[in-house]
C-alpha positions in Angstrom: -36.6 11.8 -24.0 -33.3 11.1 -25.7 -30.5 9.0 -24.3 -26.9 8.9 -25.6 -25.2 5.4 -25.5 -21.5 5.7 -26.1 -19.8 2.4 -27.0 -16.0 2.5 -26.5 -15.0 -1.1 -26.2 -12.8 -2.4 -29.1 -14.2 -5.9 -28.4 -17.6 -5.2 -30.0 -20.1 -8.0 -29.6 -17.6 -9.8 -27.3 -17.7 -6.9 -24.8 -19.2 -7.6 -21.4 -19.9 -3.8 -20.9 -21.8 -3.6 -24.2 -23.9 -6.6 -23.2 -24.7 -5.1 -19.8 -25.6 -1.8 -21.4 -27.8 -3.4 -24.0 -29.7 -5.3 -21.2 -30.2 -2.0 -19.4 -31.4 -0.3 -22.5 -33.9 -3.1 -23.3 -35.3 -2.8 -19.7 -35.3 1.0 -19.9 -37.2 0.9 -23.2 -39.9 -1.3 -21.6 -40.2 1.1 -18.7 -40.1 4.3 -20.9 -41.4 3.3 -24.3 -40.9 6.8 -25.7 -37.2 7.0 -25.1 -35.0 7.5 -28.2 -31.5 6.0 -27.9 -28.7 7.4 -30.0 -25.6 5.1 -30.1 -22.1 6.4 -30.8 -19.6 3.7 -31.4 -16.2 5.4 -31.2 -14.6 2.5 -33.2 -16.9 3.2 -36.2 -16.6 7.0 -36.2 -14.0 9.2 -37.8 -12.9 11.2 -34.8 -10.3 14.1 -34.9 -6.8 13.2 -33.8 -6.0 14.0 -30.2 -2.3 14.9 -30.3 0.1 16.9 -28.2 -1.3 20.2 -29.5 -4.8 19.3 -28.5 -3.6 18.1 -25.0 -1.7 21.4 -24.6 -4.9 23.4 -25.4 -6.6 21.8 -22.4 -4.1 23.5 -20.1 
C-alpha cells in the first residue's frame, strides 16, 4: 500500500500539523509495516504558477 503525505505548512519543523501527521505515520507504519509513504512538501517543489488564466480555466 502507498500513502501520499502532503506537507503544506510554511513553518516546516515548527508546524504542529506536521508533528501530528508524523506521529500518525509512525503509528500507522507500526500497524502496517508494508506501507510506503511518499511525502510531497509543497514548499520544496517547483510547482506551476496558478494565475488568473488557470483560475478561469476551472470555470
